[in-house]
N, C-alpha and C positions, 0 to 999 in steps of 0.2 A: 721773740716770735715775730715773724713777718706779718704785715697786714693781711695778706692772703691766707695766712694760717689762723688768724683770729676770726675772719669772717668769709664765708663762701659767697660767691656771686649769686644774686637772686633777682631776677627781673620782677618789677612790681606788678606787672600784668599777670603773673602766674601764681600769685599768692592767694590764700584764702581771704575772704572778705573780712575787714575790720569794721565794727559798728560802734559808734559813740552813743552814750546814754541819751535818752530823750529825743531820739531821731536827729541829733546833730550830725554834721558831716565833716566839719573842719575844726580841729583844736588849735587855738591860737595862744601862744604864751609869750610874755614880755619879760625880757631879762635886762635888768639894770646892773651894769658893772661898776663897782666902787672899789677904787684902788688907793694904795698909799705909795707915793713915789719918793724914794730915799734921795735927799739932796746930796748925799755923799757919794752917790753912784751916777753913772751915765743915765740920763733920762730915757725911759722906755720908748718914747716917741718925741718928736720935736715939731714945733710950728715955725720956729726961726732957726736958721743955720748960723752959728757963730761966724763973725766976719772973717776970722782967720782959719776957720774949719776946725776939725777935731771935736773933742768932747770935753770942754773945760768944766771944772767944778770950782765953785758952785755955778750951776747953770740956772740962774734966777729967772730969765724970761720963760724958759720952758717949764720949769717947776711951777712958776706962778700961773702959767696958762692952764695947767692941769688943776692946780689948787682952786682956781675960780669955779670949776665944776662942783667941787664939794662944798664950797662956801655959798655959792649962789645957784649954779645951774641945777643941782639936784632938787632944790626947793621949788624952782620954777617948773620942772618936770612933774614934781609931785602933785601940783595942783591939777594938771591934766589927768594924771593917773587916778586921783581921787574923784575927779569929775565924772569919769566913766566907771568908777568902782572896779578897777582892774586888779586881779590877783597877781601882782608882779612877783618876780623872783629876784632876790638880791644876790648876785654873784660877787662875793666880797673877799678881798685878801684878809687872812686872819689878823694881821697887824692893823688893818684899817678899822677894825671894830672899836678898838680903844682910841685910835687916832681921830676918828670921826664918829664918836659915840652918839651924837644927836641923830645922825643918819641911821645908825643901827637901831636906835630907839624908835624912830619914825617907822621903820620897816617892821619892827617887832610889834608895835602897837596896832599895825594894820594887818597883822597875821601873814605877812609875806613869808615865803619860804627862803631860808638862807642856804645858799649853795657854795661849797668850797671853791676858792679861786686862787689857790696857792697862798702861802703865808705872806709872801711879798710879791710885788709885780716883777717877776724875774722868770726867764725861760726855765722850764723844768730841767733842761739839759745842763743848766748852769748852777742848779741848786746843789750844794755840797753833799747832802744826804736826803734823797727824795722821800724815803720812808719817814724820816723825821719831819720833813716839811709837811707831808700829808697829816701826820699825827698832830703837829702843832696847830695846823689850820683847823682840824677837827675839834681839838680841845678848845680853841678860841671861840668857836661857834657854840659848842656845848656849854661852856662857861657862861656865855651871854644869854643864850636862848633857853637853855635847859633841855635842848633836843639835839640829837645827833643829826648832822647833815646827811642827806641820802644821795645828793647829786654833786658832781664835780665838773668844773670847767677849768682847764689848764690856762694859765696866763698866756694870751696870744695863741690859744689852742695847742700849746706845746706839750709834747710827751717825750719820754724816753722809751726805749724798747720794753721797759718793765712797767710803765705807768698803769695800764689796765690790771695787771697782776696785783700790784701794790694796792690799788683802790679796792679791788675785790676782797683782798685779804684784810683791808681796814674796815670792811663792812659797808662799803658804798653800794647802792643799788644801781645807779646809772651814771653815765658820763656823757659829755656833749661834744667832745673834740672831733668825733668822726663825722664830718659833714658830708655824707654820701647818700642820703636817702630822705624821703618825705614821710616815712613811717619809722617807728622804733625798730631797731635791729639788735640782735644778740651777738656779743663778742665773746670769743673763747679766751679764757685765762688759764694759767697753770693750776689754779685751784677751783675752777668752775666756770661760771659765766657772769657777765655784766651786761646790762642793756645800754645801748646808746640812744638817747632821745634826740630827735632832729633839732639841730641848731642851724645857723646861717652865716655864710660869709658874704652873701649878696645883699641882704637887708640888714647890714651891719654898718653902723655909722663910721667905724674906724676905716673899713675898706673903702667906703664910698667917699668920705670927706677928706681923709688924711692921706690916702694912698692914690685914689683915682682923681681926687680934687674936683669933685662935682659941685655945682651950686646947691644951695640948701634944699631947694624944692625937689631935687633928685630923690631924696629919701622918700618923700610922699609918692612920687611917680612910680618908683620901683616897688614900693610896698603894695600899692594898689594893684599894679600889674601882676605882681606875684600872688597877691590874695585872690584876685579874680580867676587866675589860672588854676590855683590849687583848689579853690572852691568848686570849679568845674570838674577837675580831676576826681574830686571826692564823691562824685555822684555814685560811683560803684563801690568804693571802699574808702574809709576815712583817711584823712591826711593830717599832718601836723605842720603848722607854720610858726616860725620864731621871728620875733622882732628884737633886735639887739641895739641897746643904746648905752652911751656913757655920758655922765653929767657934764663933762668938760667939752663935749662935742654937741650932742643934741640939746643940751641945756643952754647953749649960747642964744642970745636974744634973737638973732636973725634966723634961727632954725626952729624954734619951738612951735610956731604956728603950723609948720608942715608936719611935725610930729602929731599935733592935736587933730589935724584934718584926717589922718588915717582912721581914727576911731569913729569919726562921723560916718565915714564910708562903710566900715565894717558893721556898725550898728544897724544898718539898713538890711542886713541879711539875718534871717532867722536860724540858719543852720550852723551857727558858730558857737562853740563852747570855749570860753576863756578858762584856761587851766594853768596850774603850776606844773613844774617839772615832775614833782612827786605824784601829782594827780594823773599826769600822762603815763607815768610808769605804772601806777596801780591799775589804771584802765587797761593798759596793754597786757599786763600779766593776767588780768581777768579774762582776756580774750585768748591769750597764749600762755597757759599755766606753766608750760615747760620753760618759759623764758626766766622764771624766778628760781630756777634750780641752783644758781650760784649765789643767790642773795643770802645774807646772814642776818 
């Protein structure tokens, strides 16, 4: 199914008003991505290019660069998240739950939502059996938390032509890969519908730091500028803002203070509701009951 077959064009200025509970105007959600990188495969991303080029294995420098995030960076970020009592969402590879069990425990103890993020950190187009990968990821989360995940984020936002169909058939309520709106939207699937909850490629530390190579303070600058604009936009109808971080990037020592400063700024605004992905989904379908028609 083509993207234009899954979702019709809809100008945000022409939609019925969305209203958040308690007179709030902007829903902010924080997504922490935790992954396992297989040292027997090419690293998903690199900070150092091998002197002779190519993708040698083992790639110790780049594997270790990522591993630092789960050993140290996550715990540094966690102090900030705890300080502001944020309801974070853990987007986690199914295999990472056992590989980094203390991280999963910390998230579970705090009541974070667990969101499916592929079984391994691999493009969904390269997964041998996508349906099985989704099932394995779901089972890993259910086994650890006792609760089925309701949301899905493809590794690197990757999808095949069938991904929304397979997710809907597997009982998922929402997906985050379709970064095309500031409000939740409904996607058609062959078996019904699934909701896309707004995510971000702009306030995403991967894009900013690893691809665009900005200095650390750019994350703060861009997040604040984005927040201020969305807060103003939400005067007439509620909006959703996502903040996306990875422990090996935003958990680096020189970046953390810029991450923390974001929440100092947001805390000065009364119209903000910190929410999880499933809370955003539940709120949206309470406003648009027809959006839940494809949920199982």
